[in-house]
N, CA, C and O atoms as a GROMACS GRO file, in nm:
protein
  516
    1MET      N    1   8.867 -17.142   8.681
    1MET     CA    2   8.962 -17.035   8.703
    1MET      C    3   8.887 -16.903   8.726
    1MET      O    4   8.921 -16.827   8.817
    2LEU      N    5   8.787 -16.878   8.645
    2LEU     CA    6   8.711 -16.752   8.660
    2LEU      C    7   8.634 -16.751   8.795
    2LEU      O    8   8.622 -16.646   8.859
    3LYS      N    9   8.584 -16.866   8.835
    3LYS     CA   10   8.513 -16.873   8.961
    3LYS      C   11   8.603 -16.838   9.079
    3LYS      O   12   8.559 -16.768   9.170
    4GLU      N   13   8.728 -16.884   9.079
    4GLU     CA   14   8.822 -16.851   9.186
    4GLU      C   15   8.857 -16.703   9.189
    4GLU      O   16   8.871 -16.645   9.296
    5ILE      N   17   8.871 -16.641   9.073
    5ILE     CA   18   8.900 -16.498   9.066
    5ILE      C   19   8.784 -16.416   9.122
    5ILE      O   20   8.805 -16.320   9.196
    6ILE      N   21   8.663 -16.455   9.087
    6ILE     CA   22   8.545 -16.383   9.136
    6ILE      C   23   8.534 -16.397   9.289
    6ILE      O   24   8.502 -16.300   9.357
    7ILE      N   25   8.560 -16.517   9.341
    7ILE     CA   26   8.556 -16.538   9.484
    7ILE      C   27   8.660 -16.454   9.554
    7ILE      O   28   8.632 -16.395   9.659
    8CYS      N   29   8.780 -16.447   9.499
    8CYS     CA   30   8.887 -16.366   9.558
    8CYS      C   31   8.850 -16.220   9.555
    8CYS      O   32   8.876 -16.149   9.653
    9ILE      N   33   8.792 -16.171   9.448
    9ILE     CA   34   8.752 -16.031   9.437
    9ILE      C   35   8.643 -16.001   9.541
    9ILE      O   36   8.648 -15.897   9.606
   10VAL      N   37   8.547 -16.090   9.558
   10VAL     CA   38   8.439 -16.070   9.655
   10VAL      C   39   8.499 -16.065   9.796
   10VAL      O   40   8.461 -15.980   9.876
   11ILE      N   41   8.592 -16.155   9.825
   11ILE     CA   42   8.655 -16.155   9.957
   11ILE      C   43   8.732 -16.024   9.983
   11ILE      O   44   8.721 -15.968  10.092
   12VAL      N   45   8.807 -15.977   9.886
   12VAL     CA   46   8.880 -15.853   9.902
   12VAL      C   47   8.784 -15.737   9.924
   12VAL      O   48   8.808 -15.652  10.009
   13ILE      N   49   8.677 -15.733   9.847
   13ILE     CA   50   8.579 -15.622   9.864
   13ILE      C   51   8.516 -15.629  10.003
   13ILE      O   52   8.495 -15.526  10.067
   14ALA      N   53   8.486 -15.748  10.050
   14ALA     CA   54   8.427 -15.765  10.185
   14ALA      C   55   8.524 -15.718  10.291
   14ALA      O   56   8.483 -15.653  10.387
   15ILE      N   57   8.652 -15.750  10.276
   15ILE     CA   58   8.753 -15.708  10.373
   15ILE      C   59   8.768 -15.557  10.376
   15ILE      O   60   8.772 -15.496  10.483
   16VAL      N   61   8.774 -15.495  10.258
   16VAL     CA   62   8.786 -15.348  10.249
   16VAL      C   63   8.663 -15.281  10.308
   16VAL      O   64   8.675 -15.184  10.383
   17PHE      N   65   8.545 -15.332  10.275
   17PHE     CA   66   8.421 -15.273  10.330
   17PHE      C   67   8.418 -15.288  10.483
   17PHE      O   68   8.390 -15.192  10.554
   18GLY      N   69   8.447 -15.408  10.534
   18GLY     CA   70   8.449 -15.429  10.677
   18GLY      C   71   8.550 -15.341  10.748
   18GLY      O   72   8.523 -15.290  10.856
   19ASN      N   73   8.665 -15.324  10.687
   19ASN     CA   74   8.769 -15.235  10.746
   19ASN      C   75   8.718 -15.090  10.751
   19ASN      O   76   8.738 -15.020  10.851
   20ASN      N   77   8.653 -15.044  10.646
   20ASN     CA   78   8.603 -14.907  10.644
   20ASN      C   79   8.498 -14.887  10.756
   20ASN      O   80   8.499 -14.785  10.825
   21VAL      N   81   8.411 -14.984  10.772
   21VAL     CA   82   8.309 -14.973  10.877
   21VAL      C   83   8.372 -14.968  11.016
   21VAL      O   84   8.336 -14.883  11.097
   22THR      N   85   8.466 -15.059  11.043
   22THR     CA   86   8.528 -15.061  11.175
   22THR      C   87   8.615 -14.939  11.198
   22THR      O   88   8.618 -14.885  11.308
   23GLN      N   89   8.685 -14.895  11.093
   23GLN     CA   90   8.770 -14.777  11.109
   23GLN      C   91   8.684 -14.652  11.134
   23GLN      O   92   8.721 -14.569  11.217
   24ASP      N   93   8.574 -14.637  11.066
   24ASP     CA   94   8.485 -14.524  11.090
   24ASP      C   95   8.430 -14.526  11.233
   24ASP      O   96   8.424 -14.422  11.299
   25TYR      N   97   8.392 -14.643  11.280
   25TYR     CA   98   8.340 -14.652  11.419
   25TYR      C   99   8.451 -14.621  11.519
   25TYR      O  100   8.427 -14.556  11.621
   26THR      N  101   8.572 -14.668  11.492
   26THR     CA  102   8.683 -14.639  11.581
   26THR      C  103   8.712 -14.491  11.586
   26THR      O  104   8.733 -14.436  11.694
   27LYS      N  105   8.716 -14.424  11.470
   27LYS     CA  106   8.741 -14.281  11.466
   27LYS      C  107   8.633 -14.205  11.539
   27LYS      O  108   8.661 -14.113  11.616
   28GLU      N  109   8.506 -14.243  11.514
   28GLU     CA  110   8.395 -14.175  11.580
   28GLU      C  111   8.404 -14.191  11.732
   28GLU      O  112   8.387 -14.095  11.807
   29SER      N  113   8.432 -14.312  11.778
   29SER     CA  114   8.442 -14.340  11.922
   29SER      C  115   8.558 -14.263  11.984
   29SER      O  116   8.542 -14.200  12.088
   30VAL      N  117   8.671 -14.268  11.921
   30VAL     CA  118   8.792 -14.199  11.976
   30VAL      C  119   8.769 -14.049  11.981
   30VAL      O  120   8.800 -13.986  12.082
   31ASN      N  121   8.715 -13.990  11.873
   31ASN     CA  122   8.690 -13.846  11.873
   31ASN      C  123   8.586 -13.804  11.978
   31ASN      O  124   8.602 -13.702  12.046
   32GLU      N  125   8.482 -13.884  11.992
   32GLU     CA  126   8.378 -13.851  12.087
   32GLU      C  127   8.435 -13.856  12.231
   32GLU      O  128   8.417 -13.761  12.308
   33LEU      N  129   8.502 -13.964  12.264
   33LEU     CA  130   8.559 -13.976  12.398
   33LEU      C  131   8.668 -13.875  12.424
   33LEU      O  132   8.676 -13.820  12.534
   34SER      N  133   8.753 -13.849  12.324
   34SER     CA  134   8.861 -13.752  12.344
   34SER      C  135   8.802 -13.614  12.367
   34SER      O  136   8.851 -13.542  12.454
   35ASN      N  137   8.700 -13.574  12.292
   35ASN     CA  138   8.635 -13.444  12.313
   35ASN      C  139   8.577 -13.433  12.452
   35ASN      O  140   8.593 -13.332  12.520
   36GLU      N  141   8.510 -13.539  12.495
   36GLU     CA  142   8.452 -13.539  12.631
   36GLU      C  143   8.562 -13.527  12.740
   36GLU      O  144   8.548 -13.453  12.837
   37LEU      N  145   8.670 -13.600  12.719
   37LEU     CA  146   8.783 -13.592  12.816
   37LEU      C  147   8.847 -13.454  12.818
   37LEU      O  148   8.883 -13.404  12.924
   38MET      N  149   8.862 -13.393  12.700
   38MET     CA  150   8.921 -13.260  12.694
   38MET      C  151   8.830 -13.155  12.759
   38MET      O  152   8.878 -13.060  12.822
   39THR      N  153   8.700 -13.174  12.742
   39THR     CA  154   8.603 -13.084  12.812
   39THR      C  155   8.614 -13.104  12.963
   39THR      O  156   8.610 -13.007  13.038
   40LEU      N  157   8.628 -13.224  13.006
   40LEU     CA  158   8.645 -13.249  13.150
   40LEU      C  159   8.774 -13.183  13.198
   40LEU      O  160   8.777 -13.123  13.305
   41ARG      N  161   8.881 -13.194  13.119
   41ARG     CA  162   9.008 -13.133  13.157
   41ARG      C  163   8.996 -12.982  13.170
   41ARG      O  164   9.050 -12.923  13.263
   42GLU      N  165   8.925 -12.919  13.076
   42GLU     CA  166   8.903 -12.775  13.082
   42GLU      C  167   8.824 -12.739  13.208
   42GLU      O  168   8.855 -12.639  13.273
   43ASN      N  169   8.725 -12.817  13.241
   43ASN     CA  170   8.644 -12.788  13.360
   43ASN      C  171   8.725 -12.803  13.487
   43ASN      O  172   8.703 -12.730  13.584
   44VAL      N  173   8.818 -12.898  13.487
   44VAL     CA  174   8.902 -12.917  13.607
   44VAL      C  175   8.996 -12.797  13.623
   44VAL      O  176   9.025 -12.755  13.735
   45ASN      N  177   9.044 -12.743  13.512
   45ASN     CA  178   9.138 -12.632  13.519
   45ASN      C  179   9.074 -12.498  13.550
   45ASN      O  180   9.145 -12.401  13.576
   46GLN      N  181   8.943 -12.490  13.549
   46GLN     CA  182   8.875 -12.366  13.581
   46GLN      C  183   8.884 -12.341  13.732
   46GLN      O  184   8.889 -12.434  13.813
   47GLU      N  185   8.888 -12.215  13.766
   47GLU     CA  186   8.899 -12.177  13.905
   47GLU      C  187   8.776 -12.212  13.987
   47GLU      O  188   8.786 -12.251  14.103
   48ASP      N  189   8.660 -12.198  13.926
   48ASP     CA  190   8.535 -12.218  14.000
   48ASP      C  191   8.477 -12.358  13.975
   48ASP      O  192   8.356 -12.374  13.958
   49MET      N  193   8.565 -12.457  13.974
   49MET     CA  194   8.519 -12.593  13.943
   49MET      C  195   8.430 -12.647  14.056
   49MET      O  196   8.455 -12.622  14.174
   50GLN      N  197   8.329 -12.721  14.017
   50GLN     CA  198   8.240 -12.784  14.112
   50GLN      C  199   8.266 -12.933  14.106
   50GLN      O  200   8.253 -12.995  14.001
   51ASN      N  201   8.302 -12.988  14.219
   51ASN     CA  202   8.343 -13.128  14.227
   51ASN      C  203   8.232 -13.222  14.181
   51ASN      O  204   8.258 -13.320  14.111
   52GLU      N  205   8.108 -13.194  14.221
   52GLU     CA  206   7.996 -13.284  14.180
   52GLU      C  207   7.973 -13.280  14.032
   52GLU      O  208   7.945 -13.383  13.971
   53LYS      N  209   7.984 -13.164  13.973
   53LYS     CA  210   7.967 -13.150  13.827
   53LYS      C  211   8.076 -13.231  13.753
   53LYS      O  212   8.048 -13.300  13.655
   54ILE      N  213   8.198 -13.220  13.802
   54ILE     CA  214   8.308 -13.290  13.737
   54ILE      C  215   8.289 -13.443  13.756
   54ILE      O  216   8.313 -13.521  13.664
   55LYS      N  217   8.247 -13.484  13.875
   55LYS     CA  218   8.222 -13.626  13.900
   55LYS      C  219   8.114 -13.682  13.806
   55LYS      O  220   8.125 -13.793  13.755
   56ASN      N  221   8.009 -13.602  13.787
   56ASN     CA  222   7.900 -13.646  13.697
   56ASN      C  223   7.950 -13.656  13.553
   56ASN      O  224   7.914 -13.748  13.481
   57GLU      N  225   8.033 -13.561  13.511
   57GLU     CA  226   8.091 -13.567  13.375
   57GLU      C  227   8.179 -13.691  13.359
   57GLU      O  228   8.173 -13.760  13.257
   58ALA      N  229   8.260 -13.718  13.459
   58ALA     CA  230   8.348 -13.835  13.455
   58ALA      C  231   8.267 -13.965  13.452
   58ALA      O  232   8.303 -14.060  13.383
   59GLU      N  233   8.160 -13.968  13.528
   59GLU     CA  234   8.075 -14.088  13.528
   59GLU      C  235   8.008 -14.106  13.394
   59GLU      O  236   7.997 -14.219  13.345
   60ASN      N  237   7.964 -13.996  13.332
   60ASN     CA  238   7.902 -14.006  13.199
   60ASN      C  239   8.005 -14.053  13.094
   60ASN      O  240   7.971 -14.130  13.005
   61ILE      N  241   8.126 -14.007  13.105
   61ILE     CA  242   8.233 -14.051  13.013
   61ILE      C  243   8.256 -14.203  13.032
   61ILE      O  244   8.270 -14.276  12.934
   62TYR      N  245   8.258 -14.248  13.156
   62TYR     CA  246   8.282 -14.391  13.180
   62TYR      C  247   8.168 -14.475  13.127
   62TYR      O  248   8.190 -14.583  13.072
   63LYS      N  249   8.044 -14.427  13.141
   63LYS     CA  250   7.928 -14.500  13.087
   63LYS      C  251   7.937 -14.504  12.934
   63LYS      O  252   7.909 -14.606  12.871
   64GLN      N  253   7.975 -14.393  12.878
   64GLN     CA  254   7.989 -14.385  12.731
   64GLN      C  255   8.099 -14.485  12.686
   64GLN      O  256   8.084 -14.552  12.584
   65TRP      N  257   8.207 -14.494  12.762
   65TRP     CA  258   8.315 -14.586  12.728
   65TRP      C  259   8.265 -14.728  12.735
   65TRP      O  260   8.298 -14.810  12.648
   66GLU      N  261   8.187 -14.760  12.834
   66GLU     CA  262   8.136 -14.899  12.848
   66GLU      C  263   8.053 -14.937  12.725
   66GLU      O  264   8.062 -15.051  12.679
   67LYS      N  265   7.973 -14.846  12.671
   67LYS     CA  266   7.894 -14.874  12.551
   67LYS      C  267   7.986 -14.894  12.431
   67LYS      O  268   7.966 -14.986  12.352
   68LYS      N  269   8.084 -14.808  12.417
   68LYS     CA  270   8.176 -14.817  12.303
   68LYS      C  271   8.266 -14.941  12.315
   68LYS      O  272   8.298 -15.005  12.215
   69HIS      N  273   8.305 -14.974  12.434
   69HIS     CA  274   8.394 -15.086  12.461
   69HIS      C  275   8.339 -15.217  12.409
   69HIS      O  276   8.413 -15.300  12.356
   70GLU      N  277   8.205 -15.235  12.423
   70GLU     CA  278   8.144 -15.362  12.379
   70GLU      C  279   8.167 -15.384  12.232
   70GLU      O  280   8.201 -15.496  12.192
   71LYS      N  281   8.150 -15.282  12.149
   71LYS     CA  282   8.167 -15.301  12.003
   71LYS      C  283   8.315 -15.301  11.964
   71LYS      O  284   8.356 -15.374  11.874
   72LEU      N  285   8.393 -15.217  12.031
   72LEU     CA  286   8.536 -15.211  11.994
   72LEU      C  287   8.606 -15.342  12.027
   72LEU      O  288   8.705 -15.376  11.962
   73ALA      N  289   8.558 -15.413  12.125
   73ALA     CA  290   8.622 -15.538  12.169
   73ALA      C  291   8.614 -15.646  12.060
   73ALA      O  292   8.689 -15.743  12.064
   74TYR      N  293   8.525 -15.630  11.964
   74TYR     CA  294   8.516 -15.732  11.858
   74TYR      C  295   8.641 -15.733  11.768
   74TYR      O  296   8.677 -15.838  11.715
   75TYR      N  297   8.706 -15.619  11.750
   75TYR     CA  298   8.813 -15.612  11.653
   75TYR      C  299   8.940 -15.540  11.701
   75TYR      O  300   9.035 -15.527  11.624
   76ILE      N  301   8.944 -15.496  11.822
   76ILE     CA  302   9.064 -15.430  11.877
   76ILE      C  303   9.116 -15.516  11.992
   76ILE      O  304   9.039 -15.573  12.068
   77GLU      N  305   9.249 -15.522  12.002
   77GLU     CA  306   9.314 -15.601  12.106
   77GLU      C  307   9.260 -15.559  12.243
   77GLU      O  308   9.244 -15.440  12.272
   78HIS      N  309   9.234 -15.657  12.325
   78HIS     CA  310   9.182 -15.626  12.458
   78HIS      C  311   9.282 -15.554  12.546
   78HIS      O  312   9.242 -15.477  12.634
   79ASP      N  313   9.411 -15.575  12.524
   79ASP     CA  314   9.511 -15.506  12.603
   79ASP      C  315   9.503 -15.355  12.581
   79ASP      O  316   9.519 -15.277  12.674
   80GLU      N  317   9.478 -15.314  12.457
   80GLU     CA  318   9.470 -15.172  12.426
   80GLU      C  319   9.347 -15.111  12.496
   80GLU      O  320   9.352 -15.001  12.550
   81LEU      N  321   9.237 -15.185  12.492
   81LEU     CA  322   9.114 -15.136  12.555
   81LEU      C  323   9.126 -15.133  12.706
   81LEU      O  324   9.072 -15.044  12.770
   82GLU      N  325   9.197 -15.229  12.762
   82GLU     CA  326   9.218 -15.232  12.907
   82GLU      C  327   9.301 -15.111  12.953
   82GLU      O  328   9.281 -15.060  13.063
   83LYS      N  329   9.394 -15.066  12.869
   83LYS     CA  330   9.473 -14.950  12.906
   83LYS      C  331   9.383 -14.826  12.924
   83LYS      O  332   9.398 -14.748  13.018
   84VAL      N  333   9.290 -14.811  12.829
   84VAL     CA  334   9.196 -14.695  12.838
   84VAL      C  335   9.108 -14.710  12.962
   84VAL      O  336   9.087 -14.614  13.035
   85GLU      N  337   9.058 -14.830  12.984
   85GLU     CA  338   8.970 -14.849  13.099
   85GLU      C  339   9.046 -14.824  13.233
   85GLU      O  340   8.990 -14.767  13.327
   86THR      N  341   9.172 -14.867  13.237
   86THR     CA  342   9.251 -14.846  13.359
   86THR      C  343   9.268 -14.695  13.384
   86THR      O  344   9.256 -14.649  13.497
   87GLU      N  345   9.294 -14.619  13.279
   87GLU     CA  346   9.311 -14.474  13.299
   87GLU      C  347   9.179 -14.409  13.340
   87GLU      O  348   9.179 -14.317  13.422
   88LEU      N  349   9.066 -14.455  13.282
   88LEU     CA  350   8.938 -14.400  13.319
   88LEU      C  351   8.902 -14.428  13.464
   88LEU      O  352   8.844 -14.343  13.532
   89ILE      N  353   8.935 -14.546  13.510
   89ILE     CA  354   8.915 -14.579  13.649
   89ILE      C  355   9.005 -14.495  13.738
   89ILE      O  356   8.963 -14.451  13.845
   90GLY      N  357   9.128 -14.473  13.693
   90GLY     CA  358   9.220 -14.384  13.766
   90GLY      C  359   9.167 -14.242  13.776
   90GLY      O  360   9.183 -14.175  13.878
   91ILE      N  361   9.102 -14.198  13.670
   91ILE     CA  362   9.039 -14.066  13.672
   91ILE      C  363   8.933 -14.057  13.778
   91ILE      O  364   8.926 -13.960  13.853
   92LYS      N  365   8.849 -14.161  13.782
   92LYS     CA  366   8.742 -14.162  13.885
   92LYS      C  367   8.801 -14.162  14.026
   92LYS      O  368   8.751 -14.092  14.113
   93SER      N  369   8.908 -14.239  14.048
   93SER     CA  370   8.968 -14.241  14.182
   93SER      C  371   9.038 -14.111  14.216
   93SER      O  372   9.038 -14.069  14.332
   94ASP      N  373   9.098 -14.045  14.118
   94ASP     CA  374   9.159 -13.916  14.144
   94ASP      C  375   9.053 -13.812  14.180
   94ASP      O  376   9.078 -13.723  14.262
   95LEU      N  377   8.936 -13.823  14.120
   95LEU     CA  378   8.828 -13.734  14.156
   95LEU      C  379   8.780 -13.758  14.300
   95LEU      O  380   8.749 -13.664  14.373
   96GLU      N  381   8.774 -13.883  14.337
   96GLU     CA  382   8.732 -13.916  14.475
   96GLU      C  383   8.829 -13.860  14.577
   96GLU      O  384   8.787 -13.810  14.681
   97THR      N  385   8.959 -13.868  14.548
   97THR     CA  386   9.059 -13.819  14.642
   97THR      C  387   9.092 -13.672  14.621
   97THR      O  388   9.172 -13.614  14.694
   98GLU      N  389   9.028 -13.612  14.519
   98GLU     CA  390   9.044 -13.470  14.484
   98GLU      C  391   9.192 -13.438  14.454
   98GLU      O  392   9.242 -13.332  14.493
   99ASP      N  393   9.258 -13.530  14.386
   99ASP     CA  394   9.396 -13.511  14.341
   99ASP      C  395   9.392 -13.463  14.195
   99ASP      O  396   9.402 -13.543  14.102
  100TYR      N  397   9.377 -13.332  14.179
  100TYR     CA  398   9.350 -13.276  14.046
  100TYR      C  399   9.470 -13.278  13.955
  100TYR      O  400   9.454 -13.280  13.833
  101GLU      N  401   9.589 -13.277  14.009
  101GLU     CA  402   9.710 -13.285  13.924
  101GLU      C  403   9.717 -13.422  13.857
  101GLU      O  404   9.740 -13.432  13.737
  102GLU      N  405   9.696 -13.526  13.937
  102GLU     CA  406   9.697 -13.664  13.881
  102GLU      C  407   9.575 -13.683  13.787
  102GLU      O  408   9.582 -13.759  13.690
  103LEU      N  409   9.468 -13.616  13.816
  103LEU     CA  410   9.347 -13.626  13.731
  103LEU      C  411   9.379 -13.573  13.590
  103LEU      O  412   9.345 -13.638  13.491
  104VAL      N  413   9.443 -13.459  13.581
  104VAL     CA  414   9.477 -13.402  13.453
  104VAL      C  415   9.576 -13.493  13.377
  104VAL      O  416   9.565 -13.512  13.256
  105ILE      N  417   9.670 -13.548  13.450
  105ILE     CA  418   9.768 -13.642  13.389
  105ILE      C  419   9.692 -13.766  13.337
  105ILE      O  420   9.720 -13.814  13.226
  106GLY      N  421   9.601 -13.816  13.415
  106GLY     CA  422   9.521 -13.934  13.370
  106GLY      C  423   9.437 -13.906  13.247
  106GLY      O  424   9.423 -13.991  13.159
  107ILE      N  425   9.381 -13.785  13.241
  107ILE     CA  426   9.303 -13.744  13.123
  107ILE      C  427   9.392 -13.740  13.002
  107ILE      O  428   9.356 -13.790  12.896
  108ASP      N  429   9.510 -13.679  13.015
  108ASP     CA  430   9.602 -13.670  12.904
  108ASP      C  431   9.647 -13.809  12.856
  108ASP      O  432   9.658 -13.833  12.736
  109LYS      N  433   9.674 -13.900  12.950
  109LYS     CA  434   9.711 -14.036  12.915
  109LYS      C  435   9.598 -14.106  12.841
  109LYS      O  436   9.623 -14.176  12.743
  110SER      N  437   9.476 -14.087  12.887
  110SER     CA  438   9.361 -14.150  12.822
  110SER      C  439   9.346 -14.102  12.680
  110SER      O  440   9.322 -14.183  12.590
  111VAL      N  441   9.360 -13.975  12.656
  111VAL     CA  442   9.347 -13.920  12.524
  111VAL      C  443   9.460 -13.973  12.434
  111VAL      O  444   9.437 -14.008  12.318
  112PHE      N  445   9.579 -13.979  12.488
  112PHE     CA  446   9.694 -14.033  12.412
  112PHE      C  447   9.670 -14.178  12.374
  112PHE      O  448   9.696 -14.214  12.259
  113ILE      N  449   9.624 -14.259  12.462
  113ILE     CA  450   9.597 -14.402  12.434
  113ILE      C  451   9.488 -14.415  12.329
  113ILE      O  452   9.498 -14.497  12.237
  114LEU      N  453   9.384 -14.334  12.342
  114LEU     CA  454   9.276 -14.340  12.244
  114LEU      C  455   9.328 -14.303  12.103
  114LEU      O  456   9.296 -14.370  12.004
  115LYS      N  457   9.408 -14.197  12.096
  115LYS     CA  458   9.466 -14.160  11.964
  115LYS      C  459   9.559 -14.268  11.913
  115LYS      O  460   9.566 -14.292  11.793
  116HIS      N  461   9.631 -14.335  12.004
  116HIS     CA  462   9.719 -14.443  11.963
  116HIS      C  463   9.640 -14.558  11.904
  116HIS      O  464   9.680 -14.617  11.803
  117ILE      N  465   9.529 -14.591  11.965
  117ILE     CA  466   9.442 -14.697  11.911
  117ILE      C  467   9.393 -14.658  11.770
  117ILE      O  468   9.394 -14.741  11.679
  118GLU      N  469   9.351 -14.537  11.755
  118GLU     CA  470   9.303 -14.493  11.625
  118GLU      C  471   9.413 -14.505  11.519
  118GLU      O  472   9.388 -14.554  11.409
  119ASP      N  473   9.534 -14.462  11.552
  119ASP     CA  474   9.645 -14.470  11.456
  119ASP      C  475   9.688 -14.613  11.429
  119ASP      O  476   9.722 -14.649  11.316
  120LYS      N  477   9.688 -14.695  11.533
  120LYS     CA  478   9.733 -14.834  11.521
  120LYS      C  479   9.643 -14.915  11.428
  120LYS      O  480   9.691 -15.000  11.354
  121TYR      N  481   9.514 -14.887  11.431
  121TYR     CA  482   9.420 -14.966  11.352
  121TYR      C  483   9.376 -14.896  11.227
  121TYR      O  484   9.279 -14.938  11.163
  122ALA      N  485   9.445 -14.790  11.190
  122ALA     CA  486   9.414 -14.721  11.065
  122ALA      C  487   9.461 -14.805  10.945
  122ALA      O  488   9.561 -14.876  10.954
  123PHE      N  489   9.388 -14.797  10.836
  123PHE     CA  490   9.421 -14.873  10.719
  123PHE      C  491   9.514 -14.791  10.632
  123PHE      O  492   9.469 -14.710  10.551
  124ASN      N  493   9.645 -14.813  10.647
  124ASN     CA  494   9.744 -14.740  10.567
  124ASN      C  495   9.862 -14.833  10.541
  124ASN      O  496   9.873 -14.939  10.601
  125LEU      N  497   9.948 -14.793  10.452
  125LEU     CA  498  10.063 -14.877  10.415
  125LEU      C  499  10.155 -14.907  10.530
  125LEU      O  500  10.208 -15.018  10.540
  126GLN      N  501  10.175 -14.810  10.616
  126GLN     CA  502  10.265 -14.831  10.729
  126GLN      C  503  10.216 -14.945  10.820
  126GLN      O  504  10.299 -15.021  10.870
  127ASN      N  505  10.087 -14.960  10.840
  127ASN     CA  506  10.033 -15.062  10.925
  127ASN      C  507  10.023 -15.196  10.856
  127ASN      O  508  10.017 -15.300  10.922
  128ILE      N  509  10.022 -15.196  10.723
  128ILE     CA  510  10.013 -15.319  10.648
  128ILE      C  511  10.148 -15.392  10.644
  128ILE      O  512  10.156 -15.514  10.658
  129PHE      N  513  10.253 -15.314  10.624
  129PHE     CA  514  10.386 -15.372  10.613
  129PHE      C  515  10.461 -15.357  10.737
  129PHE      O  516  10.576 -15.400  10.746
   0.00000   0.00000   0.00000
């Protein structure tokens, strides 16, 4: 009986520890990407925007996403991650066509989806029940 209780306690501790690690990485990734996207949005809204500079920033954000995506894919639904990737690709295409209104909308959608992922996978009572 005591052996089963100890095994259950170890399993619960492992689950809580694993959840904290994944939640911290998710928060870090979402905040990092959201900040980069908001910086891109501010640069697009400036009057003296340089298209090449904005393209380089968008490409760096996409490369950063690819690195984060590899680890996030272990524990986050792929549909959620595909939504972010779709918006990031849309951002790149809006830059190519110089459609800045759609670009800003795409950035806002990307940030919203990232925040949604963070909230959805947070360890709280609302998500447990």
